[in-house]
MIBA-339273 format. One line per field, with one value per atom (N, C-alpha, C): residue number from 1; atom name; z, x, y. Coordinates in Angstrom, 2 decimals, padded with zeros to 5 digits. Layout:
MIBA-339273
resi NUM:...
name CA:...
up Z:...
east X:...
north Y:...
This chain:
MIBA-339273
resi 1:1:1:2:2:2:3:3:3:4:4:4:5:5:5:6:6:6:7:7:7:8:8:8:9:9:9:10:10:10:11:11:11:12:12:12:13:13:13:14:14:14:15:15:15:16:16:16:17:17:17:18:18:18:19:19:19:20:20:20:21:21:21:22:22:22:23:23:23:24:24:24:25:25:25:26:26:26:27:27:27:28:28:28:29:29:29:30:30:30:31:31:31:32:32:32:33:33:33:34:34:34:35:35:35:36:36:36:37:37:37:38:38:38:39:39:39:40:40:40
name N:CA:C:N:CA:C:N:CA:C:N:CA:C:N:CA:C:N:CA:C:N:CA:C:N:CA:C:N:CA:C:N:CA:C:N:CA:C:N:CA:C:N:CA:C:N:CA:C:N:CA:C:N:CA:C:N:CA:C:N:CA:C:N:CA:C:N:CA:C:N:CA:C:N:CA:C:N:CA:C:N:CA:C:N:CA:C:N:CA:C:N:CA:C:N:CA:C:N:CA:C:N:CA:C:N:CA:C:N:CA:C:N:CA:C:N:CA:C:N:CA:C:N:CA:C:N:CA:C:N:CA:C:N:CA:C:N:CA:C
up 257.58:257.49:258.53:258.14:259.06:259.09:260.29:260.48:261.09:260.38:260.89:261.45:262.65:263.27:264.07:264.63:265.43:264.64:263.45:262.66:263.44:263.27:264.01:263.12:262.67:261.74:260.46:260.10:258.91:259.26:260.38:260.87:261.43:261.52:262.19:263.28:264.51:265.57:266.05:265.82:266.26:265.07:265.23:264.20:264.85:264.18:264.66:263.46:263.60:262.52:262.93:262.03:262.24:260.94:261.01:259.78:259.18:257.86:257.23:257.84:258.06:258.67:260.15:260.74:262.15:262.24:263.33:263.53:263.91:263.38:263.66:264.28:265.47:266.15:265.67:265.19:264.72:265.89:265.89:266.99:266.87:267.89:267.86:266.65:266.01:266.36:265.90:265.28:264.78:265.87:266.56:267.72:267.56:266.54:266.40:265.69:265.69:265.05:263.56:262.79:261.34:261.03:260.50:260.18:258.88:258.95:257.76:256.90:257.38:256.55:255.34:255.40:254.26:253.11:253.37:252.34:251.59:252.05:251.40:250.12
east 115.86:117.11:117.09:117.52:117.56:118.97:119.47:120.78:120.56:121.02:120.98:122.37:122.43:123.73:123.71:124.87:125.06:124.70:125.32:124.99:125.19:124.24:124.24:123.59:124.38:123.91:123.40:122.16:121.61:120.66:120.90:119.98:120.74:120.07:120.59:119.59:119.81:118.83:118.67:119.65:119.57:119.26:118.30:118.06:117.66:118.03:117.72:117.19:116.03:115.42:115.27:115.68:115.55:115.07:114.32:113.93:115.15:115.16:116.24:116.29:117.48:117.68:118.03:117.83:118.16:119.47:120.18:121.44:121.20:122.04:121.96:123.30:123.28:124.51:124.96:126.18:126.76:127.36:127.23:127.80:129.31:129.93:131.36:131.66:132.76:133.95:133.91:132.81:132.74:132.30:131.22:130.71:130.72:130.04:129.85:128.53:128.08:126.83:127.01:126.09:126.09:124.97:125.32:124.34:123.64:122.37:121.67:121.15:121.18:120.73:121.64:122.86:123.78:123.29:122.37:121.88:120.68:120.13:118.94:119.29
north 114.27:113.59:112.48:111.28:110.15:109.56:109.37:108.76:107.38:106.36:104.99:104.69:104.09:103.83:102.54:102.21:101.00:099.74:099.53:098.35:097.05:096.18:094.91:093.86:092.89:091.87:092.56:092.37:093.00:094.14:094.80:095.82:097.01:098.13:099.33:099.70:099.22:099.40:100.85:101.69:103.08:103.97:104.86:105.85:107.17:108.23:109.57:110.35:110.97:111.71:113.17:114.06:115.50:116.13:117.21:117.91:118.62:118.78:119.54:120.93:121.41:122.71:122.61:121.46:121.23:120.46:120.64:119.94:118.48:117.61:116.18:115.78:115.22:114.83:113.45:113.40:112.14:111.38:110.05:109.25:109.14:108.57:108.26:107.39:107.52:108.28:109.74:110.18:111.56:112.52:112.20:112.94:114.45:114.92:116.37:116.60:117.84:118.17:118.38:117.85:118.03:119.01:120.16:121.19:120.85:120.48:120.01:121.15:122.38:123.50:123.67:123.16:123.21:122.34:121.42:120.51:121.07:122.18:122.75:123.46
């Protein structure tokens, strides 16, 4: 799973990659963990 964030012009300079089943932390304004095991 890949989260692209901090959009800037035509790019997303920040990205975070985690394997499915691992928690992925969402940036502000959400700022909580997204449990990716629910997607399996």
